GUBARO-501222 format. One record per residue (C-alpha): x, z, y. Coordinates in steps of 0.2 Angstrom, whole numbers, plus 5000, padded with zeros to 4 digits. Layout:
N
X:Z:Y
...
END
This chain:
400
4559:4750:4295
4560:4732:4296
4543:4723:4300
4546:4706:4305
4530:4702:4295
4530:4684:4294
4548:4679:4288
4556:4683:4271
4575:4688:4270
4587:4680:4259
4587:4693:4245
4601:4698:4234
4604:4714:4224
4622:4716:4231
4622:4704:4246
4638:4694:4247
4647:4690:4263
4640:4676:4274
4655:4665:4267
4650:4667:4249
4631:4665:4251
4624:4651:4242
4606:4645:4243
4607:4626:4239
4598:4619:4224
4597:4601:4229
4613:4600:4238
4618:4583:4244
4636:4577:4245
4646:4583:4260
4648:4565:4267
4629:4563:4266
4628:4579:4276
4641:4572:4289
4631:4555:4290
4615:4563:4293
4621:4573:4307
4633:4563:4315
4626:4568:4332
4636:4585:4331
4639:4590:4350
4654:4601:4349
4664:4614:4339
4669:4630:4349
4679:4644:4345
4669:4661:4345
4671:4678:4338
4660:4681:4323
4661:4681:4304
4668:4664:4303
4685:4661:4309
4681:4644:4315
4666:4641:4325
4652:4631:4316
4647:4613:4325
4633:4612:4336
4619:4601:4332
4604:4594:4341
4588:4595:4333
4578:4580:4327
4567:4576:4341
4548:4569:4341
4540:4565:4357
4522:4571:4359
4515:4552:4361
4524:4549:4344
4513:4564:4336
4498:4557:4344
4499:4541:4335
4491:4543:4318
4496:4527:4312
4514:4528:4317
4527:4530:4304
4537:4546:4307
4543:4548:4289
4562:4546:4293
4561:4559:4307
4551:4570:4296
4564:4567:4281
4579:4570:4293
4573:4586:4300
4562:4594:4286
4568:4586:4270
4581:4592:4258
4595:4586:4268
4588:4592:4284
4591:4607:4295
4572:4613:4292
4568:4611:4310
4561:4598:4322
4558:4599:4341
4544:4590:4350
4546:4584:4368
4535:4580:4383
4520:4592:4378
4509:4592:4392
4506:4609:4400
4520:4618:4389
4534:4621:4402
4522:4631:4414
4513:4640:4399
4530:4646:4392
4537:4652:4409
4519:4660:4412
4521:4670:4396
4539:4673:4395
4540:4681:4413
4526:4693:4407
4538:4700:4394
4549:4711:4405
4533:4718:4413
4526:4722:4397
4542:4731:4391
4542:4741:4406
4525:4749:4404
4525:4768:4404
4528:4774:4386
4512:4783:4384
4503:4766:4388
4515:4756:4376
4511:4770:4363
4493:4765:4363
4497:4747:4359
4505:4752:4343
4496:4749:4327
4507:4757:4312
4492:4754:4300
4495:4735:4301
4515:4738:4298
4516:4736:4317
4509:4718:4314
4497:4720:4329
4502:4727:4347
4519:4733:4352
4533:4738:4342
4551:4744:4347
4563:4753:4336
4553:4751:4320
4564:4737:4312
4582:4739:4305
4597:4729:4309
4608:4722:4293
4619:4737:4297
4604:4749:4293
4603:4755:4311
4586:4755:4320
4585:4740:4331
4584:4747:4349
4590:4731:4357
4572:4722:4357
4554:4725:4357
4540:4714:4352
4521:4712:4354
4511:4703:4340
4494:4695:4341
4483:4682:4334
4481:4669:4348
4465:4661:4340
4454:4676:4332
4453:4693:4341
4444:4700:4325
4449:4688:4311
4436:4698:4299
4424:4713:4299
4426:4714:4280
4432:4733:4278
4440:4728:4260
4449:4714:4268
4456:4724:4283
4462:4737:4271
4469:4725:4258
4478:4714:4271
4480:4724:4287
4495:4714:4293
4483:4700:4295
4465:4706:4296
4467:4721:4309
4461:4716:4327
4471:4712:4342
4476:4725:4354
4478:4720:4372
4483:4730:4387
4468:4725:4396
4470:4738:4410
4490:4738:4411
4493:4720:4410
4477:4710:4409
4486:4693:4412
4495:4695:4395
4480:4691:4384
4476:4674:4393
4494:4668:4394
4498:4673:4376
4482:4664:4369
4485:4649:4380
4503:4646:4374
4499:4651:4356
4485:4639:4355
4495:4625:4362
4508:4627:4351
4496:4629:4335
4488:4611:4342
4504:4602:4342
4510:4610:4325
4494:4603:4318
4499:4586:4324
4516:4588:4316
4509:4594:4300
4497:4578:4299
4513:4568:4298
4522:4580:4286
4507:4577:4274
4510:4558:4277
4528:4559:4273
4525:4569:4257
4511:4558:4251
4523:4543:4253
4537:4551:4245
4527:4558:4230
4510:4550:4229
4506:4563:4216
4508:4577:4228
4491:4574:4238
4481:4588:4232
4486:4600:4246
4486:4596:4264
4497:4606:4276
4486:4602:4292
4471:4606:4281
4477:4623:4275
4482:4627:4293
4467:4621:4301
4455:4633:4292
4468:4648:4292
4463:4664:4302
4481:4672:4299
4491:4663:4313
4501:4676:4323
4511:4675:4339
4526:4686:4342
4531:4690:4361
4550:4696:4360
4559:4706:4373
4577:4709:4372
4582:4723:4383
4597:4721:4396
4613:4721:4387
4623:4738:4392
4642:4741:4388
4637:4755:4376
4627:4741:4366
4644:4733:4361
4645:4748:4347
4630:4738:4338
4642:4724:4336
4634:4711:4346
4647:4698:4342
4640:4697:4323
4631:4680:4320
4616:4689:4315
4616:4701:4329
4599:4698:4336
4590:4693:4321
4596:4694:4303
4598:4680:4290
4581:4676:4283
4569:4661:4279
4552:4662:4287
4538:4664:4272
4523:4656:4282
4521:4636:4284
4528:4632:4301
4535:4642:4314
4534:4637:4333
4548:4642:4344
4552:4641:4362
4568:4642:4370
4573:4660:4376
4573:4664:4395
4587:4674:4401
4586:4684:4417
4596:4696:4427
4589:4707:4440
4573:4697:4439
4580:4681:4442
4581:4667:4428
4599:4662:4423
4607:4651:4410
4613:4659:4394
4629:4668:4398
4637:4665:4381
4638:4646:4374
4641:4654:4356
4624:4664:4357
4609:4657:4348
4600:4650:4332
4611:4647:4317
4606:4638:4301
4613:4638:4284
4611:4620:4277
4608:4615:4258
4626:4611:4258
4630:4628:4261
4637:4626:4278
4632:4635:4295
4628:4625:4310
4622:4631:4328
4605:4622:4332
4599:4617:4350
4585:4611:4357
4578:4607:4375
4570:4621:4386
4555:4611:4388
4553:4607:4369
4544:4616:4355
4554:4619:4339
4545:4621:4323
4554:4627:4307
4548:4625:4289
4543:4641:4280
4544:4645:4262
4524:4641:4259
4526:4624:4265
4541:4621:4253
4529:4628:4239
4514:4616:4243
4525:4601:4245
4534:4603:4229
4551:4605:4237
4549:4588:4248
4549:4599:4264
4562:4613:4263
4564:4630:4272
4582:4634:4277
4590:4651:4280
4593:4655:4299
4598:4670:4311
4600:4673:4329
4617:4677:4339
4616:4689:4354
4627:4684:4370
4642:4695:4371
4656:4698:4384
4655:4704:4402
4644:4690:4408
4631:4696:4396
4630:4713:4403
4613:4717:4412
4606:4701:4405
4588:4702:4397
4579:4688:4386
4561:4683:4382
4555:4672:4369
4540:4668:4359
4537:4663:4341
4520:4657:4333
4519:4659:4314
4508:4647:4307
4502:4652:4290
4489:4649:4277
4473:4660:4275
4475:4676:4265
4464:4669:4252
4473:4651:4251
4480:4648:4234
4498:4643:4232
4502:4634:4217
4521:4636:4213
4529:4621:4205
4538:4623:4189
4555:4623:4197
4556:4634:4213
4571:4643:4218
4561:4655:4230
4557:4673:4223
4556:4666:4205
4554:4684:4199
4537:4687:4209
4528:4672:4202
4515:4676:4189
4513:4667:4172
4499:4656:4179
4510:4650:4193
4498:4655:4207
4495:4668:4219
4486:4669:4235
4496:4669:4252
4489:4687:4256
4495:4691:4238
4511:4683:4240
4514:4690:4258
4510:4708:4253
4522:4708:4236
4536:4703:4249
4532:4716:4260
4530:4729:4248
4545:4724:4238
4557:4723:4252
4549:4732:4268
4548:4751:4263
END
């Protein structure tokens, strides 16, 4: 079963091929897209669903010092990265302490995955739909096969016990159940996980402040819901430490060359998703990614696929559906996927990475705008759902 829990797939009753998928509702002209992203780096050949390799684009980048300036005008960068013509992603550079905290946590990922099976079994939490603790082989690939290539560890980096109210724990187990830490087998994990998660949350809140300023600037009437305040008071933030097992020759049967071979096409359904660059290792030694075609791919509003890169010492943030809802479409979520490295150079290579899903509290009301292209069929007549209700409907409808 597929339990990414904090993202929402692009849903079709009869999924078309990637070439024919269309998500755009406010598509700019192609020339506008080219001007917006004139900083394309290269266009390489690769073996995937498309005959021609997508262009590789650098994320819009904001420095940490720029985020610190509350009076600074970042509206152009916010629009270029998160607006209707953007890629839905922005990276933040020069964050104090981030490189070391990233390394501290990602280096623990292989150690976690190599714990004895009986220890990892104790870290599983099926009652939360594997939304806490360890999981491996519980998700399905787009092919329908169980995903045995990666394992993951979920935890709330801020609150070990989000609530003790039994009715809430039962209703929203994906958010309200307590963390599970390998306190005896790998005690370092808790401290490293929380340290990186809290830092990425703090930076995300700073970014949220400038997102609010941008939305108010372009739409003065849209000032009743603050992204920063919604996230600041939430108890639902969730981190996911991911470990991709070393690629073996036999893994080629799982079609690693597909563009979405590591993570299927989806849009995140939270507010902001913080991402680290992946760490690749072979025999315990850190190496560069062995395949230039591997990485993050995004489908733009012009229905075009591009490969997106950001610096190893940068934190990337992607817009989720909830932010698109509360911003009335001024900040836009984009579909994305991840391609695995392939070829002889990828054999024996393992990968670790971390994602922080920043999302509203389970009882936060989402007021859907009159015109919305996100899961229109799920919106009630009054146009309002709590985030918890919205999440559970998606999980119940699409993750059986």
